[in-house]
Wavefront OBJ file of the C-alpha trace (Angstrom):
o trace
v -46.046 -15.077 0.818
v -47.933 -13.173 3.493
v -48.222 -9.406 3.167
v -49.207 -6.458 5.300
v -50.375 -3.039 4.171
v -48.075 -0.038 4.750
v -48.661 3.508 3.563
v -46.700 6.632 2.718
v -47.636 10.039 1.317
v -48.442 8.446 -2.055
v -50.787 5.781 -0.723
v -50.818 2.142 0.341
v -48.348 -0.612 -0.570
v -48.259 -4.358 0.034
v -45.081 -5.267 1.953
v -43.808 -8.766 2.840
v -45.088 -9.484 6.333
v -41.733 -10.785 7.567
v -39.779 -7.651 6.617
v -39.300 -4.459 8.609
v -39.221 -2.135 5.619
v -42.316 -0.198 4.614
v -43.942 1.564 1.661
v -41.096 3.697 0.319
v -38.609 0.834 0.365
v -41.166 -1.368 -1.373
v -41.745 1.248 -4.072
v -38.009 1.473 -4.752
v -37.696 -2.309 -4.794
v -40.393 -2.537 -7.450
v -39.360 0.505 -9.482
v -35.648 -0.256 -9.774
v -35.249 -3.830 -10.956
v -31.609 -3.229 -11.835
v -28.907 -5.512 -10.486
v -31.309 -7.037 -7.961
v -29.641 -9.383 -5.477
v -26.192 -8.582 -6.857
v -25.508 -4.862 -6.877
v -27.270 -4.006 -3.635
v -26.300 -0.987 -1.591
v -23.007 -1.904 0.127
v -23.362 -3.299 3.636
v -20.827 -0.713 4.755
v -23.456 1.913 3.923
v -26.136 -0.038 5.796
v -23.883 -0.095 8.856
v -23.067 3.607 8.502
v -26.790 4.409 8.459
v -27.161 2.493 11.700
v -24.385 4.604 13.196
v -25.697 7.968 12.012
v -29.342 7.262 12.911
v -28.290 6.280 16.422
v -26.116 9.392 16.717
v -28.923 11.605 15.383
v -31.395 10.184 17.906
v -28.945 10.804 20.742
v -28.349 14.392 19.589
v -32.089 14.997 19.194
v -32.692 13.597 22.683
v -30.229 16.135 24.073
v -31.555 19.070 22.019
v -35.242 18.162 21.597
v -36.132 15.940 24.563
v -39.799 16.802 24.252
v -39.847 15.224 20.777
v -37.131 12.591 21.112
v -38.098 11.124 24.477
v -35.943 8.707 26.442
v -38.363 5.925 25.574
v -38.079 6.601 21.849
v -34.302 6.928 22.102
v -33.952 3.578 23.836
v -35.946 1.769 21.141
v -34.029 3.511 18.344
v -30.653 2.744 19.896
v -31.447 -0.945 20.215
v -32.726 -1.155 16.647
v -29.684 0.742 15.348
v -27.341 -1.595 17.198
v -28.924 -4.480 15.301
v -28.413 -2.613 12.016
v -24.774 -1.928 12.899
v -24.134 -5.559 13.829
v -25.573 -6.792 10.516
v -28.491 -8.640 12.108
v -30.957 -6.774 9.923
v -29.084 -6.933 6.611
v -31.891 -8.923 4.992
v -34.169 -5.954 5.553
v -32.038 -3.699 3.333
v -32.752 -4.993 -0.204
v -32.315 -1.887 -2.333
v -29.910 -1.699 -5.243
v -27.272 0.901 -6.015
v -29.148 1.929 -9.147
v -31.825 4.106 -7.586
v -32.246 7.824 -7.037
v -28.889 9.557 -7.195
v -29.331 11.130 -3.766
v -29.756 7.778 -2.051
v -33.129 8.921 -0.718
v -34.657 5.455 -0.861
v -31.802 3.911 1.095
v -32.199 6.619 3.732
v -35.907 5.807 3.927
v -35.117 2.091 3.995
v -33.089 2.756 7.157
v -35.806 4.982 8.599
v -38.512 2.390 8.011
v -36.549 -0.594 9.284
v -35.399 1.200 12.434
v -38.891 2.535 13.112
v -40.637 -0.811 12.691
v -38.000 -2.763 14.595
v -37.922 -0.056 17.273
v -41.688 -0.250 17.664
v -41.419 -4.014 17.998
v -38.781 -3.601 20.698
v -40.872 -0.974 22.512
v -43.986 -3.124 22.292
v -46.016 -0.235 20.926
v -46.083 2.085 17.917
v -44.175 5.127 19.137
v -41.793 5.707 16.209
v -42.488 7.220 12.794
v -39.891 6.812 10.001
v -39.870 10.494 9.028
v -40.858 12.284 12.201
v -38.607 10.350 14.580
v -35.884 8.360 12.793
v -35.297 11.124 10.245
v -35.703 13.959 12.771
v -33.386 16.942 12.020
v -32.167 15.194 8.855
v -32.631 14.924 5.118
v -31.563 12.230 2.694
v -29.370 14.939 1.200
v -27.185 15.155 4.292
v -27.531 11.602 5.622
v -26.336 9.816 2.488
v -23.107 11.836 2.116
v -22.588 11.318 5.838
v -22.977 7.560 5.415
v -20.508 7.751 2.525
v -17.867 9.396 4.690
v -18.400 7.155 7.707
v -18.172 4.003 5.582
v -15.155 5.321 3.664
v -13.214 6.142 6.837
v -13.984 2.742 8.327
v -13.030 0.916 5.115
v -9.693 2.704 4.851
v -8.782 2.632 8.542
v -10.125 -0.793 9.494
v -9.393 -2.840 6.374
v -7.061 -1.204 3.887
v -4.415 0.278 6.179
v -4.013 -2.925 8.261
v -3.667 -4.962 5.048
v -0.880 -2.692 3.799
v 0.849 -2.779 7.183
v 0.762 -6.586 7.086
v 2.538 -6.731 3.724
v 5.063 -4.096 4.792
v 5.985 -6.262 7.789
v 6.504 -9.247 5.482
v 8.754 -7.251 3.171
v 10.803 -6.030 6.133
v 11.401 -9.641 7.160
v 12.326 -10.626 3.614
v 14.783 -7.730 3.427
v 16.585 -8.967 6.521
v 16.634 -12.569 5.321
v 18.138 -11.649 1.947
v 20.664 -9.047 3.067
v 23.790 -9.205 0.915
v 22.336 -11.414 -1.826
v 23.560 -9.703 -5.015
v 21.628 -10.081 -8.251
v 21.278 -8.490 -11.630
v 19.294 -5.262 -11.705
v 17.003 -4.615 -14.647
v 15.711 -1.508 -16.411
v 13.497 -1.534 -19.525
v 13.290 -5.328 -18.979
v 16.969 -5.401 -19.946
v 20.012 -6.289 -17.858
v 21.329 -3.416 -15.762
v 23.920 -2.971 -13.021
v 23.828 -5.163 -9.876
v 21.516 -4.684 -6.927
v 20.976 -6.669 -3.761
v 17.739 -8.541 -3.442
v 17.117 -6.745 -0.152
v 17.452 -3.412 -1.965
v 14.909 -4.547 -4.533
v 12.489 -5.596 -1.802
v 13.062 -2.289 -0.008
v 11.697 -0.540 -3.083
v 8.477 -2.520 -2.733
v 8.292 -1.775 0.978
v 8.965 1.930 0.557
v 6.268 2.217 -2.107
v 3.722 0.763 0.302
v 4.904 3.028 3.108
v 4.332 6.049 0.889
v 0.889 4.734 -0.014
v 0.130 4.512 3.705
v 1.053 8.179 4.073
v -1.336 9.101 1.280
v -4.162 7.010 2.713
v -3.712 8.596 6.136
v -3.722 12.063 4.586
v -7.139 11.298 3.111
v -8.722 10.441 6.470
v -9.076 13.972 7.863
v -11.132 15.363 4.940
v -13.257 12.203 4.941
v -13.911 12.679 8.657
v -15.951 15.832 8.035
v -19.678 15.088 7.996
v -22.533 16.725 6.081
v -25.083 15.842 8.768
v -26.875 18.967 9.945
v -27.066 20.539 6.490
v -30.484 18.927 5.875
v -32.018 19.565 2.429
v -29.790 22.182 0.766
v -27.118 22.978 3.351
v -28.986 25.616 5.344
v -29.792 23.273 8.232
v -33.547 23.827 7.936
v -35.511 21.926 10.647
v -32.379 20.979 12.566
v -31.888 22.562 16.007
v -28.916 24.808 16.659
v -25.846 22.816 17.555
v -27.215 19.591 16.088
v -24.446 19.296 13.490
v -21.648 19.574 16.035
v -23.289 17.319 18.589
v -24.223 14.600 16.111
v -20.616 14.464 14.855
v -19.493 13.981 18.463
v -22.001 11.163 18.863
v -20.804 9.474 15.658
v -17.258 9.681 17.043
v -18.347 8.038 20.301
v -20.164 5.219 18.524
v -17.382 4.433 16.044
v -14.367 5.206 18.204
v -13.068 7.392 15.388
v -12.684 11.140 15.212
v -15.378 12.847 13.150
v -16.273 16.534 12.919
v -19.031 18.542 11.303
v -18.231 19.976 7.876
v -17.525 23.699 8.075
v -19.538 24.410 4.915
v -22.606 22.242 4.417
v -23.290 23.635 0.943
v -19.975 22.128 -0.108
v -20.573 18.916 1.852
v -23.859 18.175 0.073
v -22.777 18.834 -3.484
v -19.036 18.120 -3.670
v -17.444 14.698 -3.430
v -13.840 15.874 -3.666
v -12.876 14.155 -0.403
v -14.000 10.814 -1.841
v -12.100 11.518 -5.074
v -8.944 12.402 -3.145
v -9.154 9.304 -0.960
v -9.841 7.047 -3.921
v -6.833 8.591 -5.622
v -4.736 7.286 -2.730
v -6.367 3.883 -3.144
v -5.569 3.974 -6.852
v -1.955 4.857 -6.076
v -1.786 1.778 -3.853
v -3.330 -0.312 -6.633
v -0.685 0.960 -9.052
v 2.108 -0.054 -6.677
v 0.523 -3.441 -6.047
v 0.314 -3.972 -9.810
v 4.036 -3.230 -10.071
v 4.995 -5.423 -7.102
v 2.877 -8.367 -8.266
v 4.339 -8.104 -11.770
v 7.882 -7.995 -10.369
v 7.221 -11.112 -8.327
v 5.810 -13.097 -11.224
v 8.608 -12.006 -13.550
v 11.235 -12.979 -10.978
v 9.501 -16.316 -10.397
v 8.995 -17.014 -14.112
v 10.143 -20.379 -15.367
v 10.858 -22.491 -13.515
v 13.604 -23.317 -16.020
v 13.101 -21.108 -19.046
v 12.297 -17.824 -17.310
v 14.210 -15.627 -14.891
v 13.657 -18.099 -12.075
v 15.389 -15.901 -9.508
v 12.875 -16.480 -6.729
v 10.728 -19.313 -5.476
v 7.103 -18.598 -4.537
v 4.604 -20.933 -2.854
v 2.963 -23.506 -5.102
v -0.712 -23.279 -4.162
v -2.665 -25.192 -6.812
v -2.212 -26.945 -10.175
v -1.817 -24.460 -12.986
v -3.129 -26.337 -15.973
v -5.805 -28.832 -16.905
v -3.610 -30.239 -19.671
v 0.028 -29.609 -18.662
v 0.953 -31.850 -15.714
v 3.073 -30.292 -13.004
v 2.508 -26.726 -14.158
v 2.162 -24.157 -11.357
v 1.214 -20.524 -11.970
v 1.674 -17.261 -10.009
v -2.041 -17.077 -9.271
v -1.862 -14.699 -6.318
v -0.005 -12.203 -8.491
v -2.675 -12.525 -11.147
v -5.467 -11.913 -8.636
v -3.720 -8.762 -7.389
v -3.229 -7.411 -10.896
v -6.864 -8.016 -11.816
v -8.001 -6.214 -8.665
v -5.644 -3.352 -9.497
v -7.253 -3.015 -12.924
v -10.708 -2.955 -11.301
v -9.617 -0.219 -8.898
v -8.228 1.868 -11.754
v -11.532 1.506 -13.595
v -13.440 2.390 -10.438
v -11.392 5.550 -10.136
v -12.832 6.759 -13.420
v -16.363 6.091 -12.185
v -15.707 7.841 -8.857
v -14.294 10.895 -10.614
v -17.086 11.073 -13.157
v -19.730 10.708 -10.442
v -18.123 13.414 -8.331
v -18.164 15.823 -11.277
v -21.952 15.649 -11.521
v -22.963 17.945 -8.683
v -25.674 20.349 -9.829
v -26.503 23.386 -7.732
v -27.051 22.166 -4.131
v -26.738 18.388 -4.536
v -24.701 15.661 -6.174
v -27.028 13.014 -7.599
v -24.477 10.317 -8.416
v -23.721 9.406 -4.808
v -24.719 5.714 -4.745
v -22.526 4.780 -7.713
v -19.704 6.918 -6.334
v -19.565 5.169 -2.957
v -20.309 1.745 -4.483
v -17.125 1.934 -6.521
v -15.123 3.445 -3.663
v -16.063 0.727 -1.211
v -15.541 -2.011 -3.782
v -12.021 -0.722 -4.384
v -11.192 -0.581 -0.679
v -12.692 -3.999 -0.023
v -11.159 -5.803 -3.011
v -7.738 -4.267 -2.603
v -7.490 -4.935 1.125
v -8.561 -8.551 0.653
v -6.245 -9.044 -2.332
v -3.279 -7.665 -0.388
v -3.961 -9.980 2.580
v -4.350 -12.945 0.220
v -1.143 -12.048 -1.641
v 0.707 -11.675 1.636
v -0.525 -14.915 3.214
v -0.380 -17.120 0.119
v 2.604 -15.709 -1.743
v 4.796 -13.019 -0.201
v 5.453 -14.791 3.093
v 6.949 -17.703 1.156
v 9.219 -15.796 -1.229
v 12.751 -17.220 -1.250
v 15.740 -16.263 -3.344
v 17.087 -18.776 -5.831
v 20.641 -17.796 -4.994
v 22.290 -20.011 -7.586
v 20.173 -18.574 -10.403
v 20.705 -15.041 -9.153
v 24.463 -15.564 -9.082
v 24.435 -17.138 -12.548
v 22.372 -14.333 -14.046
v 24.516 -11.732 -12.315
v 27.791 -13.006 -13.709
v 26.238 -13.565 -17.117
v 25.089 -9.957 -17.350
v 26.867 -7.784 -19.889
v 26.044 -4.658 -17.918
v 28.693 -5.561 -15.376
v 30.925 -3.889 -17.934
v 29.809 -0.592 -16.351
v 32.405 -1.263 -13.636
v 35.127 -0.851 -16.280
v 34.074 2.677 -17.294
v 36.568 4.415 -14.934
v 39.439 2.308 -16.320
v 38.842 1.977 -20.065
v 36.165 4.618 -20.753
v 32.533 4.382 -21.849
v 33.160 3.698 -25.542
v 35.719 0.962 -24.958
v 33.450 -0.581 -22.360
v 30.640 -0.583 -24.930
v 32.942 -2.308 -27.446
v 33.792 -4.892 -24.820
v 30.137 -5.653 -24.107
v 29.242 -5.909 -27.785
v 32.150 -8.219 -28.541
v 31.318 -10.438 -25.580
v 27.696 -10.689 -26.738
v 28.543 -11.240 -30.419
v 31.250 -13.839 -29.800
v 29.546 -15.524 -26.869
v 32.512 -14.997 -24.576
v 32.942 -13.475 -21.137
v 33.548 -9.795 -20.527
v 37.019 -10.643 -19.317
v 37.873 -12.505 -22.495
v 36.507 -9.710 -24.686
v 38.315 -6.980 -22.743
v 41.652 -8.784 -22.867
v 41.271 -9.697 -26.565
v 40.577 -6.044 -27.374
v 43.713 -5.078 -25.448
v 41.967 -2.730 -23.054
v 43.168 -4.471 -19.869
v 45.405 -7.344 -18.917
v 43.813 -10.383 -17.344
v 45.419 -9.489 -14.016
v 44.204 -5.891 -14.107
v 40.692 -7.008 -15.059
v 40.513 -9.305 -12.015
v 41.780 -6.477 -9.843
v 39.056 -3.983 -10.795
v 36.105 -6.232 -11.667
v 34.028 -7.032 -8.574
v 30.263 -7.249 -9.235
v 29.419 -7.638 -5.559
v 30.909 -4.213 -4.877
v 28.750 -2.508 -7.498
v 25.678 -2.280 -5.245
l 1 2 3 4 5 6 7 8 9 10 11 12 13 14 15 16 17 18 19 20 21 22 23 24 25 26 27 28 29 30 31 32 33 34 35 36 37 38 39 40 41 42 43 44 45 46 47 48 49 50 51 52 53 54 55 56 57 58 59 60 61 62 63 64 65 66 67 68 69 70 71 72 73 74 75 76 77 78 79 80 81 82 83 84 85 86 87 88 89 90 91 92 93 94 95 96 97 98 99 100 101 102 103 104 105 106 107 108 109 110 111 112 113 114 115 116 117 118 119 120 121 122 123 124 125 126 127 128 129 130 131 132 133 134 135 136 137 138 139 140 141 142 143 144 145 146 147 148 149 150 151 152 153 154 155 156 157 158 159 160 161 162 163 164 165 166 167 168 169 170 171 172 173 174 175 176 177 178 179 180 181 182 183 184 185 186 187 188 189 190 191 192 193 194 195 196 197 198 199 200 201 202 203 204 205 206 207 208 209 210 211 212 213 214 215 216 217 218 219 220 221 222 223 224 225 226 227 228 229 230 231 232 233 234 235 236 237 238 239 240 241 242 243 244 245 246 247 248 249 250 251 252 253 254 255 256 257 258 259 260 261 262 263 264 265 266 267 268 269 270 271 272 273 274 275 276 277 278 279 280 281 282 283 284 285 286 287 288 289 290 291 292 293 294 295 296 297 298 299 300 301 302 303 304 305 306 307 308 309 310 311 312 313 314 315 316 317 318 319 320 321 322 323 324 325 326 327 328 329 330 331 332 333 334 335 336 337 338 339 340 341 342 343 344 345 346 347 348 349 350 351 352 353 354 355 356 357 358 359 360 361 362 363 364 365 366 367 368 369 370 371 372 373 374 375 376 377 378 379 380 381 382 383 384 385 386 387 388 389 390 391 392 393 394 395 396 397 398 399 400 401 402 403 404 405 406 407 408 409 410 411 412 413 414 415 416 417 418 419 420 421 422 423 424 425 426 427 428 429 430 431 432 433 434 435 436 437 438 439 440 441 442 443 444 445 446 447 448 449 450 451 452 453 454 455 456 457 458
């Protein structure tokens, strides 16, 4: 491999000749051989750095034109656009497990943008610290990248995924209107419900999760940029924080604002915790929905068997013809991962000391993994399972009329205790509720038929 010599304040370093990073990135790459090639800094963070560095250069050009010249700005903008598009992903090799402030990832961005910008300009006019990092510190850029990436993950991936599944459930509700089935509580037979009512519970849960996710966007949209090292804004020109937030908004097409208190913005991660709480709530509901679907589809002969779901792949290497609810299983595993991530996010957010939180990389790593996995799992579940759900009407009708809890309809006519005796006798003797009720002398056969209508119990 060919190398070139780069230097930083600590001295010279050999850097691969075909890479845009420089000495500080190389030092981090060599000093943190933890999860290399696997647990790299999320690409959402790489993209967010491209956004914020471009916005910072534009703000500096407006406020410090003598330092951030039009020529420098042009080169930086073009290099940042390549970072944002993902063209330069191979030049961002650093792992999550580095300094807790994310300093090395900030410098990775500074070095790559400077070297690529110089290449674009055809001359060496950009310095990683003096130009790309102008008016900034790692301590305000990394939390800013966290918030930009979090907003984009929630708004661009997670919310659309949830909306997709909601639309499917709405269609399924309409298609199964009036299909009466046995309700269940405690995994035991309960009073009747329509299948559309059951589906509406799933839909409504997701709609509430959407509300919670949208509530989390506004706090996440406040940016630390402009606080620099400790929140005082040292070395940033007046108005930089407000202007750079406006520039980030223009670049992303989303509404961002400067954080009102930079001391809070640098050290507290409560907005990330709150937003991940909404993600966890969604994961909890998806766990419930996926479990409902696989219970209802269990069988096909010896389970509940009340719904049919798509058969996507063989389910066993030894049992021919077996098909499993694999999409449900994928969703439930993702839900467990998200719940575990929530612990890591909360623990990381609790570790702010004085003017800085130093658990930021692991905090955003888990956040973005949750948003990414859950959005993709929901789309997969929708496309490969939910869209094909169909009621097994015969089995639903059989289970409904075989349910002892239909006896609840008799409460107004024979009382709770006599109804309980009827149900117990029917179960013990293996007879119908009608037979048990008549044998016990609580109602005549004619009166029983007059008052007993399961389909009206919904």
